[in-house]
Structures are given as C-alpha cells and as structure tokens.
C-alpha positions in Angstrom: -13.9 -19.0 25.1 -10.4 -16.9 26.0 -8.5 -19.5 23.8 -10.8 -18.8 21.0 -11.0 -15.9 21.0 -6.7 -15.3 21.2 -6.4 -17.9 18.4 -8.7 -15.9 16.2 -7.1 -12.3 17.2 -3.9 -14.1 16.0 -5.2 -15.8 12.8 -6.5 -12.7 11.3 -3.5 -10.2 10.9 -1.6 -13.2 9.5 -4.5 -13.6 6.6 -5.0 -9.9 5.7 -0.5 -9.1 5.8 -0.9 -12.4 3.1 -3.2 -10.5 1.0 -2.0 -8.1 -1.4 -4.6 -6.0 -3.8 -4.8 -7.4 -7.3 -3.4 -3.7 -8.8 -0.4 -4.0 -6.7 -0.3 -7.8 -7.2 -0.6 -7.8 -11.5 1.1 -4.3 -12.1 3.2 -4.9 -14.9 6.9 -5.3 -14.5 8.0 -4.8 -18.5 7.1 -2.9 -21.6 5.2 -5.6 -23.0 2.8 -6.6 -19.7 1.8 -2.6 -20.0 -1.7 -2.8 -20.9 -3.6 0.0 -23.4 -0.1 1.7 -24.0 1.5 -0.3 -26.8 2.5 3.1 -28.8 4.2 4.8 -25.8 5.6 1.6 -24.5 7.4 1.3 -28.3 8.5 4.4 -28.3 10.0 4.0 -24.7 12.0 0.5 -25.9 13.2 2.3 -29.0 14.7 5.2 -27.9 16.6 2.2 -25.4 17.7 0.4 -27.8 18.8 3.6 -30.3 20.3 5.1 -26.9 18.4 8.0 -27.8 16.5 8.4 -23.9 15.7 12.1 -23.4 17.1 13.8 -19.9 13.2 14.8 -18.7 10.1 12.8 -19.6 6.3 14.2 -19.2 4.1 11.1 -18.7 0.2 12.9 -18.6 -3.3 10.8 -18.4 -6.0 9.8 -16.7 -5.7 8.5 -13.5 -5.0 4.5 -13.1 -3.7 4.5 -16.9 0.0 3.4 -16.1 2.0 6.5 -15.9 3.9 6.0 -12.9 4.7 2.0 -13.7 5.6 3.0 -16.9 8.4 5.5 -15.1 9.3 2.5 -12.5 9.8 0.5 -15.9 12.0 2.5 -17.9 14.0 3.5 -14.4 14.6 -0.4 -14.0 15.7 -0.7 -17.9 17.9 1.4 -18.6 19.9 0.6 -15.3 20.0 -3.1 -16.3 23.1 -4.2 -17.0 21.9 -7.1 -19.6 19.3 -6.6 -21.8 17.9 -8.9 -24.0 16.9 -8.2 -27.7 13.4 -7.4 -26.6 15.0 -4.5 -24.6 13.5 -6.1 -21.4 15.4 -6.0 -18.4 17.2 -9.4 -16.8 16.4 -9.4 -13.4 19.9 -11.1 -12.9 22.2 -8.3 -12.2 23.1 -5.9 -9.0 20.6 -2.8 -10.3 17.3 -5.4 -11.3 17.9 -6.7 -7.8 18.0 -4.0 -5.6 15.2 -2.9 -8.1 12.7 -6.0 -7.5 13.5 -5.6 -3.6 13.0 -1.9 -3.7 16.5 -1.0 -2.6 17.4 0.8 -5.7 19.5 3.7 -4.1 19.3 5.7 -7.8 15.7 5.6 -8.4 14.1 8.3 -6.2 10.2 8.8 -5.9 8.8 11.8 -5.2 4.8 12.3 -4.1 4.5 16.3 -5.5 1.3 16.5 -3.6 2.5 16.3 -0.5 6.0 18.1 -0.8 5.5 20.6 -3.0 7.6 23.3 -1.5 10.9 25.0 -2.5 12.7 23.2 0.0 11.7 20.0 -1.6 13.1 20.6 -4.4 15.8 21.8 -3.1 16.4 18.3 -1.3 16.3 16.7 -4.5 18.8 19.0 -6.2 21.3 18.6 -3.8 20.9 14.9 -4.2 21.4 15.2 -7.8 25.1 16.4 -7.6 25.5 13.2 -5.8 26.8 10.9 -9.2 24.9 6.9 -8.7 27.1 4.3 -6.8 25.4 1.5 -8.9 24.1 1.4 -12.3 24.4 4.4 -15.2 21.6 6.4 -14.2 20.1 8.0 -11.3 16.2 8.1 -11.8 13.8 10.9 -10.1 10.1 10.1 -10.4 8.0 12.9 -9.5 4.7 11.9 -9.4 1.4 14.8 -9.2 4.2 17.1 -10.8 1.4 19.9 -11.1 1.2 19.8 -7.2 4.6 22.0 -6.9 4.2 25.7 -6.0 5.3 28.5 -8.6 8.2 28.8 -6.6 8.9 24.9 -6.6 9.4 24.5 -10.4 11.6 27.8 -10.3 13.9 25.9 -8.3 13.6 22.4 -10.4 14.0 24.5 -13.7 17.8 25.2 -13.5 18.7 21.4 -12.4 15.7 20.2 -15.5 17.8 22.9 -18.1 21.2 21.7 -17.5 21.1 17.9 -15.7 24.6 15.7 -15.1 24.5 13.3 -17.9 23.6 10.5 -15.4 20.9 12.1 -14.6 17.0 11.1 -15.4 13.8 13.1 -15.0 10.3 11.2 -15.0 7.4 13.5 -14.0 4.2 12.1 -14.2 0.9 14.3 -13.9 -3.1 14.2 -14.1 -3.2 17.9 -14.9 -0.3 19.1 -17.9 -1.8 22.3 -18.1 -1.5 23.4 -14.9 2.4 22.8 -15.7 4.2 25.8 -16.7 5.6 26.1 -20.1 9.2 26.7 -19.2 9.1 23.0 -17.8 6.9 21.9 -20.5 9.7 23.1 -22.8 12.5 20.7 -21.3 10.3 17.6 -21.4 9.2 14.8 -23.6 5.9 14.7 -23.5 3.8 11.3 -23.3 0.3 11.3 -23.7 -1.6 8.5 -22.0 -4.8 7.6 -23.2 -7.9 6.1 -21.1 -7.2 2.2 -21.7 -10.5 0.4 -23.9 -12.9 -1.1 -21.9 -11.9 -4.3 -24.1 -8.7 -3.8 -23.0 -9.8 -3.9 -19.3 -11.8 -6.7 -19.9 -9.3 -9.0 -21.1 -6.9 -8.3 -18.2 -9.4 -8.8 -16.1 -10.1 -12.2 -17.6 -6.2 -12.8 -17.2 -6.6 -11.7 -13.1 -9.6 -14.0 -12.9 -7.9 -16.7 -14.3 -4.8 -16.5 -12.5 -6.5 -16.6 -8.9 -8.8 -19.3 -9.6 -11.9 -17.1 -10.1 -14.9 -17.7 -12.4 -16.2 -14.6 -13.6 -19.0 -14.1 -16.3 -18.0 -11.3 -19.3 -20.8 -8.9 -19.2 -19.9 -8.6 -14.9 -16.2 -7.9 -16.0 -17.7 -5.5 -18.9 -19.7 -3.7 -16.5 -16.5 -3.6 -13.8 -14.6 -2.4 -17.1 -17.4 0.5 -17.8 -17.3 1.6 -13.9 -13.9 2.3 -13.7 -14.1 4.9 -16.5 -10.9 3.9 -18.5 -8.6 3.1 -15.5 -7.3 -0.2 -14.9 -6.2 0.0 -11.3 -10.0 1.0 -10.8 -11.5 -1.9 -12.2 -8.7 -3.9 -10.3 -9.9 -2.0 -7.6 -13.5 -3.1 -8.1 -12.5 -6.8 -9.2 -11.3 -7.4 -5.7 -14.3 -5.3 -4.4 -16.1 -8.3 -6.2 -14.3 -11.5 -4.8 -15.0 -10.5 -1.4 -18.7 -10.2 -1.8 -19.0 -13.0 -4.3 -16.5 -15.2 -3.7 -15.0 -17.3 -6.5 -17.7 -17.0 -8.9 -18.2 -13.7 -9.8 -21.8 -13.0 -11.9 -23.7 -10.0 -13.8 -26.0 -10.2 -11.7 -23.8 -9.6 -8.7 -21.7 -6.7 -9.8 -25.0 -4.7 -11.0 -26.6 -5.4 -7.3 -23.1 -4.6 -5.7 -22.4 -1.4 -7.8 -26.0 -0.3 -7.7 -25.6 -0.6 -11.8 -29.2 -0.3 -13.6 -29.6 -3.5 -16.1 -29.3 -2.6 -18.8 -32.8 -4.7 -20.1 -34.5 -1.3 -18.4 -33.1 0.6 -20.9 -34.3 -1.7 -23.6 -37.6 -2.1 -22.1 -37.9 1.2 -22.0 -36.9 1.8 -25.5 -39.8 -1.1 -26.4 -42.3 1.0 -24.5 -41.7 4.3 -26.5 -41.6 2.4 -29.7 -44.9 0.6 -29.2 -46.6 3.8 -27.7 -47.2 2.7 -24.0 -46.9 5.4 -21.7 -48.9 4.1 -18.8 -45.7 1.3 -19.0 -42.9 3.8 -19.2 -44.2 5.1 -15.8 -44.5 2.3 -14.2 -40.8 1.0 -14.8 -39.6 4.5 -13.8 -41.5 4.1 -10.9 -39.9 0.6 -10.1 -36.3 1.7 -11.0 -36.9 4.9 -8.3 -38.1 2.7 -6.2 -35.3 0.3 -6.1 -33.2 3.2 -4.8 -31.4 4.2 -8.4 -31.2 7.9 -8.6 -32.9 9.5 -10.9 -29.5 11.5 -12.5 -28.0 7.9 -13.4 -30.9 6.8 -15.0 -30.8 10.2 -17.8 -26.9 9.4 -18.3 -27.4 5.7 -18.8 -30.5 6.4 -20.9 -28.3 8.8 -23.0 -25.7 6.4 -23.2 -28.8 3.7 -24.3 -30.0 5.9 -27.3 -26.1 6.6 -28.1 -25.5 3.1 -29.1 -28.6 2.9 -30.7 -27.4 6.2 -32.9 -24.3 4.2 -33.7 -25.9 0.8 -34.9 -27.8 2.5 -37.7 -24.2 2.6 -39.5 -22.1 -0.7 -39.8 -19.0 1.5 -40.0 -19.8 3.0 -36.1 -21.1 -0.4 -34.5 -17.7 -0.7 -33.4 -17.5 2.7 -31.0 -20.2 0.8 -28.7 -18.3 -0.1 -25.2 -21.0 -3.2 -25.0 -19.9 -6.8 -24.4 -20.9 -9.3 -27.6 -23.9 -10.6 -26.1 -25.6 -6.9 -26.2 -24.3 -6.4 -29.8 -27.3 -8.1 -31.4 -30.0 -6.3 -28.8 -28.8 -3.2 -29.8 -28.7 -4.0 -33.6 -32.3 -5.6 -33.6 -33.8 -2.5 -31.5 -32.0 0.0 -33.8 -33.8 -1.1 -36.3 -37.2 0.1 -35.4 -35.4 3.1 -34.7 -34.8 6.3 -37.3 -32.4 8.1 -37.3 -34.1 11.5 -36.8 -36.0 10.3 -34.0 -32.7 9.6 -32.3 -31.1 12.5 -32.7 -34.3 14.4 -31.5 -34.5 11.9 -28.3 -30.7 12.6 -27.6 -31.2 16.5 -27.4 -34.0 15.8 -25.2 -32.2 13.8 -23.1 -29.8 15.9 -23.1 -31.9 18.8 -22.0 -33.6 17.0 -19.2 -29.6 16.3 -17.8 -29.4 20.3 -17.5 -32.2 20.9 -16.3 -32.1 18.3 -13.7 -30.0 19.9 -11.1 -32.1 23.0 -11.0 -35.4 20.7 -10.9 -37.0 21.1 -7.8 -39.4 17.6 -8.8 -36.6 15.2 -10.0 -39.2 12.7 -11.0 -41.1 14.4 -12.5 -38.3 15.6 -14.7 -37.6 11.9 -15.6 -41.3 11.1 -16.5 -41.4 14.0 -18.7 -38.2 13.6 -20.3 -39.8 9.9 -21.3 -43.2 11.4 -22.2 -41.5 13.9 -24.9 -39.6 11.1 -26.0 -42.6 9.0 -26.4 -45.2 11.7 -28.2 -42.2 12.3 -30.5 -42.3 8.4 -31.3 -45.6 8.8 -31.9 -45.2 11.8 -33.8 -42.9 10.0 -36.3 -45.1 7.2 -36.8 -48.0 9.5 -37.6 
C-alpha cells in the first residue's frame, strides 16, 4: 500500500508539469496568427517594413484580446536580424533564439500593477541608458500601465519624451482614460477590439483539432459567448470543459458545467407568449428557478433573445446575431410571428424589469410579472 501511494505521489507532479494551459500553449507567435486584430497587425507590419516604427505605443482594449501578445511579437520582430518578406521573425538569429528561450536581455516586461511606484520607474529609466548588447532595440513592455501613480507617470514622462534611439516603449492597458494626457500625446495609440464570437469559435475549433478533442460547434459557440470577446478567457473555459468532459465536448455538457440556460427555454417561453398560454409560462419559469438558475441571468438572456428576434426582422441586420448557424433558422422562423412593434415594447418591459430587479424584495415575482406583462401585450396586439 505504501509503495503504491509513493508511486502515485511521484507520478502526479510529473503529469501536472507536462500540462500547459491552452492560453499559453496556443499563444500567437507571429502577427499573422493573432486572432481578430488584423488591422492592427497589418499596420505594425507596414511600420516595420517602411522603417517607421514609433518610439512609444499604447495598446488599449478589453482583457484577453492580444495586447501583450502583440507587444511581445513586435519586440521580437523589430530585433530579428533576418526578417522574411512577410515581416515575420526568422527564429534562427541570436536575438530570436534568446527571445524564444525567454533569455532576451533587450526585452523587459514590467507589471505596473505591482510596480507602480516612482522607485520602480526610476529603475527602468536607469536601465534605458544602457544600449542593447544584442539586437538593435531595447524594448520595454509595461502592462496595466494605468496602475502607475501620478508621480510615477511624471518620472516616466521625460524618458518617454526624449528616449534614446534604441529604446522602444509599449504600454498596455484596459483603461486608457486613466492615463494622463501628456503620456497619451507621446504614444501611437492602437485600440484593440473585442474578438467576435465567430473568430473565437474558429480558433477553438483549431485548438480542439490540435488536441484531438471532438467538440460540438454549438458547444464552442456557448464557450465563445461566455468569454465575452476575450480569447484568453475562452481558452480557459475550453480547458475546464476538457477536464470535465474528456475528449468529447457536447452542447449539453457545456450548458450544465457553465450553468448556462438552454436556448430552448427562451424559444418555448416566446412560443407560450405568442399562443397566450400564461399558465405554461408560470410553470416554465418555475422549472428554470427550480433548476437553480439566477432570475437576473434569465432576464438578461431573455432580453438578448428578444433582441435577436428584432434583428431578424430585416435581412440586412440578421448578421448582427452572434449565434451558431443551427439557431439562425429557429430565430428567423419565430421572428415571423413577432411584429416589430411588439418586440420593441417587450424589450422596453424587459429592460425596466432588469432595472427594478435589484431593488425588488420579491425577485421571483419580478420575473413572473415581466412575462405576464409581455403576454398581455401580445394578446392586446392580436386583438
């Protein structure tokens, strides 16, 4: 017994050491592999091609969309000694090899969240004075730069205003408005967008294929929606689902594990509203609450459902729906029974219920009243 316990304790750490989270394992290494930021990566590549690389950049946008990743790729690329025609690093020269081995002494990363004092910036300023030993540029990547104190910003300002020719600064932040204007005016600003659901789904399909995981497209769509535009978050959720489901990820497993309300509930509730079945409405909302779903999440989800039905009213706006292809047909079919005027008023009622929910002492009644009001609205429209 002691032998097997000892063996188990030795094997587990080895297995854990071999596991690398997908967000790191599949982190883009070139501009062309960055997901959902093509306009930014093309601009950076053209700047390198024409030798118009700015002294300071500010990468701003939501979390998990590739700001720090692009900063690292830019740092590696501008120091590469043998760029190819597509402005990609060769991975063969000494600067590339050192960067890939995480030993690049000319690329410095600073987390401003934990080094936000004047002393930390003064240390950085002292380092800037020393020219690079390998490669053309010393690159300073300052993450969460909005966390720097006002005094730290002021200490950094002079260096940013008149840096040595070999120094490049890449600042990354999720809160651009917290950075003082004098810093902003000295940077080229790149606004990173939320990554679309379709782009995240395509990347997750690539990751799943690389790992030998079979994943239902609808399941990946739910993961992408849950990530709310952040690719890193979607990969973390994907790893969680692989741990839960193994190498076969189904839609049902995803909604159970992530506690997401099935789309079918919203379609059934809308059908009951259209048919005037108020008793069935109350029974269905009771089933949803009994299963442990937060009524507030239902209100948010039902608002999204009504919004999707609204955009289905015109072929021009159908593309605004962020749902999988299988659901497009269901939305288009149900939208035929919902006049735009009814949907607009229903959305107003849903929005008001969302505002009232936090102040309500009877949360369940707020949701039931929401559905009954919309049902009464539909009945009135039919009469």
